[in-house]
TIVORO-758935 format. One line per 8 residues: number of its first residue (from 1); their letters; for each residue x, y, z of C-alpha. Coordinates in steps of 0.25 Angstrom, whole numbers, plus 5000, padded with zeros to 4 digits. Example, Ala and Ser with C-alpha at 12.3 -4.5 7.8 and 13.67 -1.06 7.14 Angstrom:
// TIVORO-758935
1) as) 5049/4982/5031  5055/4996/5029
This chain:
// TIVORO-758935
1) mekeekki) 5185/5256/4628  5197/5257/4619  5205/5247/4627  5194/5238/4627  5192/5239/4612  5207/5236/4610  5206/5224/4619  5194/5219/4611
9) keaakale) 5201/5221/4598  5213/5214/4603  5205/5202/4608  5198/5202/4594  5211/5201/4587  5215/5190/4596  5202/5182/4593  5204/5184/4578
17) kqeksvka) 5218/5178/4579  5213/5166/4587  5201/5165/4577  5211/5164/4565  5220/5153/4572  5207/5145/4575  5202/5147/4561  5215/5141/4555
25) tvlislls) 5214/5129/4564  5199/5127/4562  5201/5127/4547  5211/5116/4547  5202/5108/4555  5191/5111/4546  5199/5107/4534  5202/5093/4540
33) satgvspt) 5187/5091/4544  5175/5089/4536  5166/5098/4545  5170/5110/4553  5165/5124/4557  5169/5136/4550  5176/5147/4559  5167/5158/4554
41) sqlwttky) 5154/5150/4558  5159/5147/4572  5152/5151/4585  5158/5163/4592  5159/5155/4604  5168/5145/4596  5175/5155/4588  5179/5164/4599
49) tpqaikdi) 5183/5153/4609  5194/5157/4619  5208/5153/4614  5215/5157/4626  5212/5159/4641  5213/5174/4639  5201/5173/4630  5192/5167/4641
57) cgnkgqvk) 5182/5177/4648  5184/5176/4663  5188/5164/4672  5202/5164/4667  5207/5159/4681  5198/5147/4680  5202/5144/4665  5217/5145/4669
65) klqqwlqd) 5214/5135/4681  5208/5126/4671  5219/5127/4661  5230/5124/4672  5222/5112/4676  5222/5106/4662  5237/5109/4661  5240/5102/4674
73) wqnsakas) 5230/5090/4672  5240/5080/4667  5250/5083/4678  5238/5082/4688  5234/5068/4683  5248/5063/4684  5248/5068/4699  5234/5060/4701
81) fkkpgkng) 5228/5074/4703  5233/5075/4717  5240/5088/4716  5230/5100/4717  5239/5111/4712  5237/5126/4715  5222/5126/4713  5219/5112/4716
89) mktfravm) 5214/5108/4702  5225/5097/4699  5217/5087/4708  5205/5087/4699  5204/5080/4686  5192/5089/4681  5188/5103/4683  5173/5109/4683
97) mtgspgig) 5171/5122/4676  5158/5129/4681  5152/5142/4678  5141/5149/4670  5138/5145/4656  5145/5152/4645  5157/5158/4653  5168/5150/4646
105) kttsahlc) 5169/5137/4654  5170/5127/4642  5178/5137/4634  5188/5138/4645  5189/5122/4646  5192/5121/4631  5202/5132/4631  5210/5126/4643
113) arlagytp) 5209/5112/4637  5215/5117/4624  5226/5126/4631  5230/5114/4640  5231/5105/4628  5219/5097/4629  5208/5093/4620  5194/5095/4626
121) ielnasda) 5183/5085/4625  5170/5092/4629  5157/5085/4633  5145/5095/4636  5130/5094/4638  5127/5090/4624  5135/5077/4626  5130/5065/4633
129) rskklven) 5138/5064/4646  5132/5052/4653  5140/5043/4662  5142/5032/4652  5146/5042/4641  5155/5050/4650  5162/5037/4654  5163/5031/4640
137) stninnts) 5164/5042/4630  5175/5051/4638  5188/5045/4634  5197/5051/4644  5209/5043/4640  5210/5046/4625  5213/5058/4617  5202/5067/4612
145) ldgwmagk) 5193/5062/4601  5197/5074/4592  5211/5070/4593  5209/5055/4590  5200/5059/4578  5209/5070/4572  5223/5065/4577  5233/5073/4585
153) nttlatgv) 5237/5087/4583  5224/5091/4577  5215/5103/4580  5200/5103/4582  5190/5113/4575  5190/5122/4587  5205/5124/4586  5208/5115/4598
161) svsdksvl) 5220/5106/4596  5218/5091/4599  5228/5085/4609  5229/5072/4616  5224/5077/4629  5209/5079/4632  5201/5086/4642  5186/5083/4644
169) imdevdvm) 5177/5095/4646  5163/5091/4652  5154/5103/4649  5141/5106/4656  5143/5095/4666  5132/5101/4675  5121/5099/4664  5122/5084/4662
177) sagdrggv) 5108/5080/4659  5101/5067/4662  5107/5061/4649  5121/5063/4656  5117/5054/4668  5129/5050/4676  5138/5059/4668  5143/5068/4680
185) galnalik) 5146/5055/4688  5153/5049/4676  5161/5062/4674  5165/5063/4688  5170/5049/4688  5178/5052/4675  5184/5064/4681  5190/5055/4693
193) ktkipiic) 5197/5047/4683  5199/5056/4670  5213/5057/4663  5209/5070/4656  5205/5083/4662  5190/5085/4663  5183/5099/4663  5169/5099/4668
201) iandrqaq) 5160/5112/4665  5147/5115/4672  5139/5128/4675  5135/5124/4689  5146/5118/4698  5135/5116/4709  5126/5107/4700  5121/5095/4707
209) klkplmht) 5126/5085/4696  5141/5091/4697  5143/5087/4712  5151/5074/4708  5161/5083/4700  5163/5093/4712  5174/5085/4718  5181/5080/4705
217) tfnlsfkk) 5182/5093/4698  5189/5106/4700  5179/5118/4699  5182/5130/4690  5171/5140/4692  5169/5150/4680  5163/5163/4683  5156/5172/4673
225) pdvnairs) 5166/5181/4666  5166/5196/4668  5158/5204/4658  5171/5212/4654  5178/5199/4650  5167/5194/4642  5164/5207/4635  5179/5208/4630
233) rimsicfp) 5178/5194/4625  5164/5197/4618  5169/5210/4612  5182/5203/4606  5173/5193/4599  5163/5203/4594  5174/5212/4588  5179/5202/4577
241) eglkipan) 5165/5197/4574  5161/5212/4571  5150/5213/4581  5149/5227/4587  5144/5226/4601  5146/5236/4613  5152/5232/4626  5140/5235/4634
249) vvdqliqg) 5131/5225/4625  5141/5214/4627  5141/5217/4642  5125/5215/4641  5126/5202/4634  5136/5197/4644  5128/5201/4656  5115/5195/4650
257) aqsdirqv) 5122/5182/4646  5128/5181/4661  5142/5181/4655  5140/5169/4646  5150/5172/4635  5145/5161/4626  5131/5167/4626  5136/5181/4623
265) inmlstwk) 5145/5176/4611  5134/5168/4605  5124/5179/4606  5134/5189/4599  5137/5179/4588  5122/5177/4585  5121/5192/4585  5132/5194/4576
273) ssnetmdf) 5126/5186/4565  5116/5197/4562  5121/5209/4569  5134/5217/4569  5131/5226/4582  5124/5225/4595  5119/5236/4604  5114/5235/4618
281) dqgkalwa) 5099/5234/4615  5102/5223/4605  5111/5215/4615  5100/5216/4625  5090/5211/4616  5099/5200/4611  5101/5195/4625  5087/5196/4629
289) kmnekyml) 5080/5190/4617  5090/5180/4611  5100/5175/4621  5094/5177/4634  5101/5169/4645  5092/5169/4657  5099/5166/4670  5093/5165/4684
297) mtpwgimn) 5099/5173/4695  5099/5171/4710  5091/5180/4719  5105/5185/4724  5109/5188/4709  5096/5195/4707  5097/5204/4719  5112/5208/4715
305) kilspyaf) 5107/5212/4701  5094/5219/4704  5100/5227/4716  5113/5231/4708  5113/5245/4702  5114/5240/4688  5100/5236/4688  5095/5250/4691
313) sptsretl) 5106/5259/4686  5103/5270/4675  5111/5262/4665  5105/5249/4668  5098/5242/4656  5090/5232/4665  5075/5234/4663  5064/5232/4673
321) ndkmdlyf) 5061/5219/4667  5076/5214/4669  5075/5218/4684  5061/5211/4685  5067/5198/4678  5077/5197/4690  5064/5196/4699  5058/5185/4691
329) qdhafvpm) 5070/5177/4692  5065/5173/4706  5053/5181/4710  5052/5174/4723  5066/5177/4728  5070/5190/4722  5060/5199/4730  5064/5192/4743
337) fmqenyik) 5079/5195/4740  5075/5209/4737  5068/5211/4750  5079/5205/4758  5091/5213/4752  5085/5226/4747  5087/5233/4761  5102/5229/4762
345) vdpmrarq) 5107/5236/4749  5113/5250/4749  5104/5257/4738  5111/5264/4727  5101/5275/4726  5106/5280/4740  5121/5279/4737  5123/5294/4733
353) ldgpekdm) 5116/5299/4746  5122/5301/4760  5118/5302/4774  5103/5303/4778  5099/5305/4763  5105/5291/4760  5098/5285/4771  5085/5291/4767
361) kklelldn) 5087/5287/4753  5090/5272/4757  5077/5272/4766  5069/5277/4754  5074/5267/4745  5072/5256/4755  5058/5261/4757  5055/5260/4742
369) aasslsds) 5061/5246/4741  5053/5241/4753  5040/5247/4747  5043/5240/4734  5045/5227/4741  5032/5229/4749  5024/5231/4736  5030/5218/4731
377) dlvdtmih) 5025/5211/4742  5011/5216/4739  5013/5212/4724  5018/5198/4729  5005/5196/4737  4997/5198/4725  5005/5188/4717  5007/5177/4727
385) syvfcycv) 4998/5178/4739  4984/5174/4741  4971/5183/4744  4959/5177/4752  4946/5180/4744  4932/5175/4742  4925/5176/4729  4910/5181/4728
393) ggiyncld) 4904/5182/4714  4918/5181/4707  4924/5192/4715  4935/5190/4725  4935/5197/4738  4947/5196/4748  4945/5192/4762  4954/5188/4773
401) katprseq) 4948/5174/4774  4943/5168/4761  4948/5159/4749  4963/5162/4746  4965/5167/4731  4979/5168/4725  4982/5182/4719  4993/5177/4710
409) hwslmplh) 4995/5190/4702  5007/5185/4694  5007/5197/4685  5012/5206/4697  5025/5198/4697  5032/5209/4688  5027/5220/4698  5032/5211/4710
417) svtstvrp) 5046/5210/4703  5047/5226/4703  5042/5228/4717  5050/5217/4724  5063/5217/4716  5065/5228/4706  5060/5240/4713  5067/5237/4727
425) ayymydns) 5080/5235/4719  5078/5248/4712  5078/5256/4725  5089/5248/4732  5099/5243/4721  5114/5244/4726  5127/5246/4720  5135/5238/4730
433) afvgptai) 5139/5223/4730  5129/5214/4738  5139/5208/4747  5141/5208/4762  5129/5214/4770  5122/5218/4757  5123/5204/4751  5110/5198/4745
441) sfpvwfgq) 5104/5190/4755  5094/5179/4755  5080/5183/4760  5078/5181/4775  5063/5179/4773  5065/5164/4769  5072/5160/4782  5062/5168/4790
449) nskhgklq) 5050/5161/4783  5056/5147/4785  5058/5150/4800  5044/5156/4801  5038/5143/4795  5046/5134/4804  5042/5142/4816  5027/5141/4812
457) rqladiqv) 5028/5126/4811  5035/5126/4825  5024/5135/4831  5013/5126/4825  5020/5114/4833  5020/5122/4846  5006/5125/4844  5002/5110/4842
465) rirlrvsg) 5010/5106/4854  5005/5116/4864  4990/5116/4860  4986/5107/4872  4991/5118/4881  4988/5131/4874  4978/5136/4863  4981/5145/4852
473) dkseirts) 4985/5145/4837  4999/5147/4832  4999/5162/4832  4994/5162/4847  5005/5152/4851  5015/5161/4844  5011/5174/4850  5006/5170/4864
481) yipamnlp) 5011/5156/4868  5025/5156/4863  5030/5169/4870  5023/5164/4883  5031/5150/4881  5044/5157/4882  5043/5160/4897  5041/5145/4901
489) lvqpltdn) 5049/5139/4890  5061/5148/4887  5062/5158/4898  5066/5148/4909  5078/5143/4901  5083/5157/4899  5082/5160/4914  5085/5147/4922
497) gssavdev) 5093/5139/4912  5093/5124/4913  5086/5124/4926  5073/5128/4918  5073/5116/4908  5064/5107/4916  5054/5119/4917  5054/5122/4902
505) iecmdeyy) 5052/5108/4898  5041/5106/4907  5034/5118/4901  5037/5113/4887  5030/5099/4891  5018/5106/4896  5016/5112/4882  5021/5100/4874
513) lskedwdt) 5032/5108/4868  5045/5101/4863  5059/5107/4862  5057/5111/4848  5045/5119/4852  5053/5126/4863  5063/5130/4852  5052/5135/4844
521) ivelgvge) 5046/5144/4855  5060/5150/4857  5062/5153/4842  5048/5159/4842  5052/5169/4853  5052/5184/4850  5058/5196/4856  5065/5193/4869
529) skddkilk) 5061/5178/4867  5068/5177/4854  5075/5164/4852  5089/5170/4850  5088/5178/4863  5082/5166/4871  5092/5156/4866  5103/5165/4870
537) nisaatrt) 5098/5166/4885  5097/5150/4886  5110/5144/4888  5115/5132/4879  5116/5123/4892  5101/5126/4895  5096/5123/4881  5104/5110/4881
545) aftkkynt) 5099/5106/4894  5085/5110/4890  5086/5101/4877  5092/5089/4884  5081/5089/4895  5070/5090/4885  5075/5079/4877  5077/5069/4889
553) mdhpiafh) 5062/5072/4894  5049/5066/4889  5039/5077/4885  5024/5076/4883  5017/5076/4870  5004/5082/4867  5001/5073/4856  5009/5064/4847
561) ksadlgkv) 5009/5054/4835  5013/5040/4837  5024/5042/4826  5030/5053/4835  5033/5043/4846  5039/5032/4837  5026/5024/4835  5020/5019/4822
569) pkklaggp) 5006/5024/4821  4996/5012/4820  4990/5010/4807  4975/5010/4806  4968/4997/4801  4961/4996/4788  4973/4998/4779  4977/5010/4772
577) mpdleeaf) 4968/5022/4768  4962/5019/4755  4966/5029/4743  4956/5038/4737  4957/5030/4724  4954/5017/4732  4941/5023/4739  4928/5017/4734
585) dldepeee) 4916/5024/4730  4903/5021/4739  4894/5022/4727  4901/5010/4720  4894/4997/4722  4902/4987/4731  4906/4974/4726  4900/4962/4732
593) ekedikpk) 4909/4953/4740  4913/4940/4733  4912/4927/4740  4924/4919/4743  4924/4907/4734  4933/4896/4738  4941/4889/4727  4936/4874/4725
601) dptgiand) 4944/4863/4731  4946/4852/4720  4950/4842/4731  4939/4845/4740  4947/4844/4752  4943/4858/4757  4929/4853/4758  4932/4840/4765
609) kllkvggk) 4928/4841/4780  4937/4830/4785  4949/4837/4781  4954/4849/4788  4963/4859/4780  4974/4866/4788  4971/4881/4792  4978/4893/4786
617) gkaskgka) 4991/4897/4792  4995/4882/4795  5005/4875/4787  4998/4864/4779  5004/4850/4780  4998/4845/4768  4989/4834/4775  4975/4835/4779
625) kvvkk) 4970/4830/4793  4959/4820/4793  4949/4823/4804  4941/4811/4810  4927/4812/4814
């Protein structure tokens, strides 16, 4: 503890020296400008911005790569970006920094640009970044706007010296909205011909809209910093500010913020405005009520967290509601993940025992967890399933065959979270890492359920095809006919090989079965007729001969549609079926038919019997033919 306090004091002194030097430069800039920000009113995130690489929390290797890339960029441009270098970065005109928000990506980009002698030009989500604006407003050939306005050898309000070299920082590239239409494509085109370095920053590298940038940028992946590294940085900030806060409270804030350094610093700066100290309960209340940052976890992450000993250790501060919140993040998947993986772990509660006692304790814990999961199935039935009831005098009586009525007792969801997730984890939590044989696996039920649905559809097809020869519903076909069909359809191929192909095809034609139906019958086999055992006994040559022989022959069809044989079905006369809106009501009186009234001919030729007018469909020659009597 003493060594850690000395390190914190040394870091705080270094921050004070940096702050004094920054204040001096800022005061000079404030005197030369009409408006400015006082150093005492600056945000902590701006006031304690890292001034050296050692001040950055975590990802120092990636930051050094970025700094080296910026330093070598001019030489790479002279070589037309054809020399990859040690890490392959010299062939790229731009880099893509990806990682969670608040872990120092933008700060690292600005710091590396300053250390490499560049002036950063930043565009983020608050700026319009459409295709036209990216092409026109980004002047990549001139120096920065600040240098042009203030002249050379000047200093910005942030303490960054303006130079004749610029670097473009495109922050939050993955959140370009509809107002930025075409911005990613224009940015990609700009990267291909840029004459200055470009640093793109995003949270999700796999975002769909970032696909154009995957081949033109070098990916620098930033991870969440370690809690110890963030704690030392936070404590070194709190010390000169006079905020007394224990280390365990800082750890709690860091874990709650998902290692978001910016979020933690902003929380502490707000707290310091009205308080001088913070204990554990105050820190928890601050996080839960004022600065909650809710992040969804994957089912794998939920299993790793709830099956870890931290959730149920005597020193754990997680309440029952905190554990139930993990269930409600995905109440459909989490219970199934628990049911799939609880049996694979080595329970911590049986670690201290040996021999038969340990085995008996494991069985006891497994029994308790399995009983809790069984109870959760009963609760889930009352929440989601249907009960068949009939109503007499307003009273519902349940029967096997009646009107279905949904239970939908949604108020039992908290009980279901305890019985399906929290209670089994209480019995079976493990201290070891979930890797190798004990790795969290996806529930097998989903694959088996999909296979069950496919086989049900195929069984229905077989029932339809063979109904001219046999009688029975799907269950009877499955339990009685399918096992019997293995003898004439499958057994000859295993015993006699290719010589039995004609016999098998003849039997299939008798029952109107296709090659796909034969595959389904093999897949539905059980016991000694299971598909993997049967297919091992049938050689590859026999199966090939069977398939070729079947495809070259004609087979009977019990019934067919004209569309199946390539013929277009005939359309019925009478036009299309009337729509419901076009249907007429029989009660309405019908309109009387109007007589056809021929238009009057002013010349009178049409009524002249001595003149014959040409009929329809013949070309008129323009002359009338006179008929002599």
